[in-house]
N, C-alpha and C positions, 0 to 999 in steps of 0.2 A: 341372414338376408339373402346371400347369394344362393344358398341351398333352396330357400323358399322360392326365389325367382326361377331357378332352374326347374323346380317341380311344377311351377305354374306354366312355364313354357312347354313342358312335356304334356300337361293336361290340354293346353291349347292346341298343340301339334296333333294330338290324337283326335281332338274334336274337329279340327279343320280337315283332317285327312281321312279318318276311318269311315264316316258315313258315305262319302263319295266313292272311296275305294271299294267298299262292300257292294254298293250299287253296281259299279262297273264290273266287278267280278261276277256278281249274280247274273249279269247280262251276257257273260261269256267273254268279256274283254280281257285280253292277256298282254297286250302290247305295253311294254314299260313306258313308252313315251306318253301314252294315254293316262296311265296310272299316275305318272309324275305330274303331267301338265294339267289334266282335267279334274283330278280328284277334289281339289279345294272348291272349284265352282260347282261340281256335282254335289258336294256336301251342303252347300247353300241351297241347292235345289231340293235335296232331301229334307233339310230343316224347314224350308218354306212349305212344302207339301205336308209335313208333319204338323206344323202350326195350323195350317188350313184345315186339316182333318180333325184336330182337337177342338177347334172353335165351336162347331155346331153342337157338340155333345157336352159343352161346358167343361171340358178337360183342360187342365193347366199345362201349357207347353213348358218344357224345361229339360233338364238332364235325363229324367226317367223316360218320357216318351221318345226323345231322340235316341236314347240308348237302346230302347226296345226295338225301334225300327231298324237301327243299325245292326243289332244282333240278328233280327229276322233276315235281313239282306245277307249278312255273313253266312247264316245257316243255309240260305238258298244257294249260295256260291259254292258250298262244300261239295255237293254232288258233281257240279260242273268241273271243279278242280280235280276230283278223283277220276272223272272220265277223260280228262285231257290227256292226250298222247303227245309227248314232245317229239317233234320231228328230229331226225339225225342232225346234230349241230355241225355246221360247217366250221372247221377249225381255221381261223384266219392265220396268215403268216405272222411270225413272232413280232415284227415291227408294229404291225397294226394292232396286235393284242396289247402291246405296250401303249399305243395311242389311245386305246379304249380306257386303260387304267389311268393314263395321264389326264384324259378328258374328265373322267369321274372325279379325280382329285381336284381338278380345277373348279368343277361345279361346287364341290364341298368347300373349297377354299373361298369361292365367292360367297357362299352362305355364311361362312365364318366371318368374312370381312363385313358383311351386312350386319351380322349379330354384334360385332365390335362397334360399328357405327351407332346402332340403336342403343346398345348398353351404355356407351359413352355419353350419348345425348340425353338419355332418360335418368341415368345413374341407378335407378331402381324402378321396378315395375309398379311400385306404389306412388310414383310421382304423378301428380295431377296435370294433365294437359291444359294449358291456359288459353289456347286459341279460342276465338269466339264460338266456332261451330261445335266445339267439344261440349258446350252447354247441352245441345240437342243430343249428341251421341251418348253422353252420360245419362240423360233423362230417359231416352228410348231404351237403352240397355237395362237400366234399373227398373223401368216400368214392366218390361217383359219378364225380368227376373222375379219381381215381387208379385205380379198378378197372373203370370202364365198366359197373358193375352198377346199373341204374336201374329195373328192373321192380318193380312194387309188392310182389311177394312176396320181393324181395331187400333191401328197406329197412325198418329199419336194423338191421344186426347189432350185437350187444353185443360180439362179438369180431371186430375188424377184421383180425386175422391169419388166421383160418380162415373168415371170413364166416359164422359160425354164431350161433345165438341171436337170430334175426331177430325184432324187435318192430316191427310195422307203424308207419310214419310217413308221412303224406301228403306227397309230395315233388314235386308237379306243378311248383311254382315252382322248386325246386332243379334240375329237369331242364333249365331254361333257364339257371340260374346256373352249373351245372357246365361246359357248353360254353364259356360266356363266360370263366369262370375259366381253363379250359384254353388258350383262345386268348390270353389276357392273361398267363398264367403266374403268376397271383396270385389265390388263393381269395378273400381279403378284398376286393380291388378288383373282382373279377367279381361277387361278391354285392352289394356296395354299388351298383355300376353298374346292375344289374338292378332293385334295390330302388328307386332313384331314377326309373328309366324307368317302372316299373309304378305305384308309389305316388305318383309326382309327375306325370309327363306323362300316364300312362295314366288316372289319376283324372280329370283335366280332360277328356280325350278321351271317356271313358265317360259322364260326366255330360252333356257337350255332345251326344252322340249321343242319349241318352234325352230330353233337353230338346227336341231337334229333332223327335223322334217325337211327344212330347206336344203340341208347338205345331202340328204338322200335323194331329194328331187334333182340335185345337181350331179347325180350319178356318182357320189362318193360312197365308199363302202361304210359299213356300220361303225368301224373303229375310227375312221377319219371323221365321220359325222359326230361321233362322241367327242372328239377333240375340238371340232368346231363349236359344239354345244358348250364345252368347258370354257373356251375363250369368250364366247358370247356372254356367259354368266358372269365372268369376272369384269367384263366391260360394263354390263348392265348395272351391277350393284354400285358402281361409282358414279352413275349418271345422276344429275340433279333432278331431272324429270323422269317419270312422273311423281315418284314417291315424295321426295323432300320438298319439291316446289309446292305441291298441293297441300302438304301438311303445314309447311311454314307460312305460305302466303295466304292460305284461306281455311285451313283445317278441314279441307274437303275430303274427308276420309272415305265415304262411299265411292266417289268418283275415282279416287286413287286406287281403291281396291279393285274396282271394275277394270281399270286400265291394266293393272298388274296381272289380273287373271285372263285378260283377252288373248295374249299369245298362246296360253295353254288351250283355250277353247278353239282358237284357229288351228292349232296343231292337230286337234282331233277332227275338225271339219275338213281339213285338207287331206286326211288319210282315211276317210271313210271308204271301205272296200265292199266286200260281199255281205257283211253281216248287217241284217236289218235291226237286230237287237242292239248292236253298237250304235246305230243311228239314234235309237231311243236314248242311250246314255249321253250321246253328244247333245241331243236336244235338251235333256234335263240339265246338263252343264251350262248350256247357253241360257236356259231359263234362270239358273242360279246367278249368272252374271247380271242378267236383267233385273233380278230381284234386289241386287245390291244397289244398282243405279240404272234407271231406264236408258241412259245414254249408251249402254252396251249395244243397243240395237244399231246405232250408227258406227260405233267403234269396231264391232265385229263385221257388220255388213259392208261398210265402205272398204275395210281392209281386205275382206275376202274378194270383193269385186276387183280391187286393184291387183291383188295377187293373180287372179285369173287372167288379167290382161297380159301379165308377164308369162304365165304358163302357156297361154295361147300362142306365144311366139317360139315355143320350144318344140322339139320333135316329140310327137305323141301327146302334146299338151291338150289340144282341142278334144281329142278322143277321151283323155282322162277326165276332163271337165264334164263331158256329156255322160260318161259312165257314172260319175258321182252324183249327177243331178237327182235321180230318184231318191237316193238315200239322204241327200241334203234336204229334199222336200219333206221327207219323213221327220228328219231332225228339226226342221223349221216348224212343222205342224205340231210336234211334241212340245217344243218350246212355247208356242202360242197357246195351245190348249192347257198345258200345265201352268203357264204363266197368266192365264185369264184373271185370276183374283188380283194379281198385281196390275195387269194392264187395265182392268176396269177402273182401278183407283187412279192410275196415271192419266187416263183420258177424261176422268171426271174432275180433274183439277182445272179450275178456271185460269185463263191466261196461259200459263205454261212457259216452258223454256224458250220457244221460238220468239215470243213477244218481248223478251228481255233486250235491253239496249246493249250495244257493244261496250266493253269496259276499257277500250283503248281507242285513241284517235288514229287517223291514217298515218302510215309511215312510208318513207321512200323505198323503192324496190330494192336498191342496193343494200341498205342496212337490214331490211327484212330478210333478204336471202342470206346475207352474211351471218346474222345472228342464228338463223335456223341451222345452217351448215356447221357453225362453230360450236353449237350446243352451249351457249353462254349462260352464265348464272344470272338470275334476277333476284327478287326478294329484297330483304331489308338489312343484310349484313354488309356494312361498309367495308370496302377493300376487296370484296368478292363480286359485287354487282357489276355485270358487264364483262367479267373475265370469261375467256373461252376455256372449254375443256379440250385442250389441244390434242392430247394423246387419244382421247376417245374419238374426236373428230377426224384425226388422221387415219385411224384404223377403219372408221366408217367409210371415209373417202377411198381408202384402199379397196374396200369391197365394191364401192360404186364404180371403180375403174376395172377391177379384175373380173367381176361378174359378167359384164357385157363382152369383155375381151375374150373370155372363155366360153361365152354363151351357156353358162351354167348358173342356175339360181336366179333366173330372171323374174320369178314370181315375187321374191322378197324385195328385189330392186324396184319392181313396179309398185308394190304396196307402199314402200318408203317414198317413192316419187309422188304417188297420189297424195299422201299427207303433206309432202313438201309443197305441192301446188296449192292445197287447201290453206296451209299456213301462210304462204306468201300472199295469196289472193285475199285472205282475211285481213292481213295487216295493211295491205295497200288500199283496201276498200272495205272497212269493217262492216259486217252485217248487210252487205249489198252484193248483188250478183248471184251467180249459181252456187257459189261456195256457201252462201248463207243458208241454203237448204240443209247442209251438213252441220255448219257451226251452230245453227239454231238448236240442235240437240244438246248443245253444251252451254246454253244461255249466252251465246256469243262471247264467252269468256276466253280471253287469250291463253291463259295458263293451261286451261283444259285442252284447247285445240293443239297448242304447241307440244304438249306432252306426247301426242301420238307418234311423233318422229322417233321418240326413244323406244318405241315398241319394236322397231325394225333396225335402228342403227346398230345395236350390239349384234344382231343376227348377221347383218352385212359385214361387220368387223370380224366375227368368227369365221364366216365363209371366206372372206377375203384373205385372211391370214393363212388358212389351210390351203387354199388354191394357190396363193402366191408362193408359199413354202414348197409345194409340189413343183411349181413351175421353175423356181430357182434351182432346186436340186436336179430336175430333169435337164435343165440347161447346162448345169455343171457336169452332169454325166455325159452330155453330148460333147462338151469342150474337152473334158478329161475322162476318157473311157474307164480309167482306173477307179473312178468314183462309182461307176454303174452298179456294182454288187451291193453297194451301201446306200443306194438311192432312197429306198423306203425308210431305212433308219434315219437318214439325213432329213427327210421331209418331216418325220415325226419329231425328231429332235429340235429342228428349227421352229416348228409351230409350238412345241411345248415350251421352249425357251422364251418365245414371245409372250405366250400366255402367262407363264410364271413370272416373267419380268414385269409384265403389266400389273399383275396382282400385287407384287412387292413394291412397286414404285408409284405409277400413276394412280392405281386404285386405292392404295394406302393414303396417298396425298389427298385424293378426293374425299376419302372417308373422314379425314381430319377436318376438312372444310365443312362437310355435311353434318358432322357432329355439332358444329357451331349452329347450323341452321336448326337442328333438332333441339339443342339445348336452349335456344332462344324462345322455345315454346314449352319446354319441359324442365330440364335440370337447372338452367339459369335463365328464367323467362324475362323477356323485355318488359312485360307487364304482368300483373298478378290479379287474377280474378278470385281464386280460392287460396286462402293462406291460413296461418295458425290462428289468427283472430277469429276467422270463420269457424274453425274447428271448436274453439272454446264456446262461441255463441251457440253453435249447433248442439254441443253437449249440454249446455245449460238449458236450452229451450225444449229439446226433444221430449223430455219427461214431463213437461208442463202442459203440452197441448192435449186437450181432451178429445175424445172421439167426436167426429163431426165438425170440429173447428178447422179453420184454415188460417194460414199465415200469409198476410199480404207482403209481397216481396217484389223486387226487380230481378229478373233472371240474368241480368248483366253482371251480377256479383256472385258471391259464393253461396247465396241463399238456396240455390237449387240443390245443394248437397244436404239440405234438410230432408229432401225426399230420397236422394241417391243413397245417403248413408243411413238414415233413420226411418224412411218411409213416411215422413210428416207431410201432409197435404199442403201445397202452396198454391197461390193464386196464379202466378205467372211461371210458365215453363219455357217461354221464349223471350228474348231480350226486349223486343219492342211490342210485346203483347200479340194477340191473335185476332185477326179480323172476324173470325167466326164467333168470338166471345168478346164483344165490345167492352165489357166490364174490366177485362184484363188491362187494357191500356188507359181506359178512362180513369180508373183508380190511380194509375201511375201519374196521370196528369193532374188529378183533382183531389187526391186524398186529404191533403192538409186544409181543404175547404170544408171538411165535414161538419164543423160546428155551425156553419151557416147555409150549407147546401143539402136540402132534403133528398135530392137524387143520390148523392154520394152516401148518405146515411142508409138509404134504402138498399143500395148494392151491398153495403157492409153487413146489413142485417140478413139479407138473403144468402150471402156467402158464409155467414157466421164467422166473420173475421174477429179474432180475439187478440191476435199478435201482429206486430209490424216489424219487419226486418230491414235494416237500412245500412248501406255501406257508402260513406261519403267520398271514398276514393276508388270508385269502380272504374274500370278501364274505359277509355273513350272509343266509341265505335261509330260507324256511319249510320245515319238515321234518315236518309232521304226517302226511304220506303215505309216510314211509319204509318200505320193506319190512320186515316183522317188527318194526316200530318200533325198528329198530336204533339210531337216533339217541337215542331215549329222551327226546325233548322236541319242542318245536314250532319251534325254530330251529336252524340249523346253519351252521357256518363251516368250521373245520378238523376233519377227522375224528378221533375219539378215538384210533383205532389208528395215526394218523400223528403223534402227539404224543410228546415225550420220547424221541426216537430216538437222541440222542447217547449214546455209550457202550455201546449194546447189542452183545453178542458177535456177531462176524461181519459187522457193519455199519459201514462206514467212510464218512466224509464225503468226497465227491469234489469238490463245487463248492458255493459259497454266494455269493449276491448279494442283499443286502437281506434280505427275508423268505423268499426262495426258496432251498431247499437240494436237492441231489441226492446220494443215498447209493448206494453200491455194496454189494450183498449177496453175501457169499461163498457159493458153491454148497454148500460143505461144511457150512454152518450150517443147512441145510434138509434 
């Protein structure tokens, strides 16, 4: 089991990293911070363009097309690599060389801690995520994997048998999950492997990249910047937001992935220099983030503008911004043009995120500010809800104090402050005022808005520790001149001790807490949507469904795995039905009336429904947004039309295991 999971993680890692890295290298990018921070987002960009290119020719998107494109990009990169001439390396003083190694080890330690958290919460990569939104993630991944249809206008159909009734769903991340699932032969394992790589390892890497850029902007040398990056990484992996909050509280995987990749995209956009080709790479990386979730437009845009405010207050900052503008314009144009297939679908969705109502009521200014600064836990784990992440908050506030005191790193401070103002304004007056223009990109959902503070808190922490350590040692050298020859060693040692100490104490403590949050949706779920009874029912039914037949089901239970595991066509792919296909929810409401309702019988005939799948203990979900208010209330579990089926004419029980039943419908009764 462990060997299989490690092999799956390796396949996922290569899929997440190689396409983007090959693209950047082909464009002449050599900077490690770009390759580390931008490659995952660029890989999504490559995957999206590959799927778009396959669609008009009827080619199936999957491991082969993505592999061919990646190989072609890698081949294009080879001549550039051969022509590259390394400039004479500047040999840093020994203490700072040690700092570079220490920083790298801290980044790797942060990744290892993140891996420990995910492994402990999942137990195995074959564990099914039980959170509601995982219904869609499993279905989208399986659909791409089975059909090869991955272009934005092809996802996601309400009818998987005819590929019709498409309701757009941002599937950039799923375009990486599907090839991995295909290579591994298991949708769940493939999805979980990519999730761990992106939300675990990718989070540490992206934060490290942005922290390195912030430290260099703060006029720290490369080794000190690497040390700041390492400290930022170990702080990031212990934060509740954005990763664990969005996964635990809502299963919002795409938005979590976009937020995780945002620091890496920002790191690239902030370091655009003379290369126009690099601007193309940055634009495709930004497009990749957009393809995962359209809110990337606000996450990246607002953060970049906030950073510029701080940069403008530093020496040479305004000139640096002006010089970067032409290449930023190119990057933006590339992102828009390459992302047109995605943007066309986004703008074609009726209603949209800005029209959603706020999911929280107004709060007092004091608690709103305090919770934001203290990085408190929320969610549904008793004993943790409302607790502050004190160590992380303390290091963040150290950066908030040290950065303006030294007038170094004002960009990251301004970006963090921008999101702090948005967060507090939103909480004190939800979905009103100027901040609503920003929060509307996130459905006015508090957990999505709040998560942005965590994009910059660890960077402030890393920068603050390194600057403070240098300040303490310089002060010591001034007070005791005998210390002066050892000042550099002392600064490196002090910062390294803080980083290592944080990794072994607060970060480990946070990891244990967050393991519980993950386990509540994976290894030890608070509720079960897919269980062993579903597996038995699926195995029994899969071989009995004839070509052209559909299974009537409720997507709020394990029935969706008929399609995910076996490719069996089902009527419902979303828990409350789909407004584009009224039969989906009308049958959930009225199926048990078919003996006396000719309209129900007509729908059953047209859909060729021969089987009915029912779970009487499906999880309870909110139903206030059900189409035509068919649920008739605010909560929903088992559909009204799927209750009381025993004894109905023409309907016979074929299989039962626990709360799961499969009925066979006599065609003559419809």
